[in-house]
C-alpha positions in Angstrom: 210.7 146.4 128.3 207.8 145.1 126.2 206.3 143.4 129.3 206.3 146.7 131.2 204.6 148.5 128.3 202.0 145.8 128.0 201.4 145.9 131.8 200.9 149.7 131.8 198.6 149.4 128.8 196.5 146.8 130.6 196.4 148.8 133.8 195.3 151.9 131.9 192.5 150.1 130.0 191.2 148.5 133.2 191.1 151.8 135.1 190.0 154.0 132.1 186.6 155.2 133.4 184.8 158.4 132.7 185.0 161.3 135.1 181.5 162.8 135.7 179.8 165.0 138.3 179.3 162.2 140.8 182.5 160.2 140.4 184.3 157.7 138.1 182.1 155.3 136.2 182.1 153.3 133.0 179.8 155.9 131.3 180.1 159.6 131.0 176.4 160.2 131.5 174.6 158.8 134.5 171.3 156.9 133.8 169.4 158.6 136.6 165.7 158.3 137.1 164.3 161.5 138.4 160.7 161.8 139.6 158.3 163.5 142.0 156.0 161.5 144.2 152.3 162.3 145.0 153.3 164.6 147.9 155.7 166.6 145.7 159.0 165.2 147.0 161.8 164.9 144.5 163.5 161.5 144.1 166.6 160.8 142.1 167.9 157.2 141.7 171.2 156.8 139.8 173.4 153.8 138.9 176.4 153.0 141.1 179.8 154.4 140.1 183.1 152.8 140.5 184.2 155.6 142.8 181.9 158.3 144.2 183.3 161.6 145.2 181.2 161.6 148.4 182.9 158.5 149.5 186.4 160.0 148.9 185.4 163.1 150.9 184.4 160.8 153.9 187.9 159.2 153.9 189.8 162.5 154.0 187.7 164.3 156.6 189.1 164.2 160.2 187.4 162.2 162.8 185.5 164.2 165.4 185.3 161.4 167.9 188.9 160.9 169.0 189.7 158.1 171.4 191.6 159.4 174.3 192.5 157.6 177.6 190.6 158.6 180.7 192.6 160.3 183.4 191.4 159.5 186.9 
């Protein structure tokens, strides 16, 4: 019983990240560098997250290019 409790505590501490706008990271606030270049284009460079919500959305979207056998 004690081993199971310790195992769960270790798992929870390893996966205890912060949920923010972009995903799950080790920090609540992203250290993003925002700037404009000389032509007026906006650039935003952020640190990598453990899990990005955009990556999760790609996994759960259906594939448009289905492979089907050709019928002659």
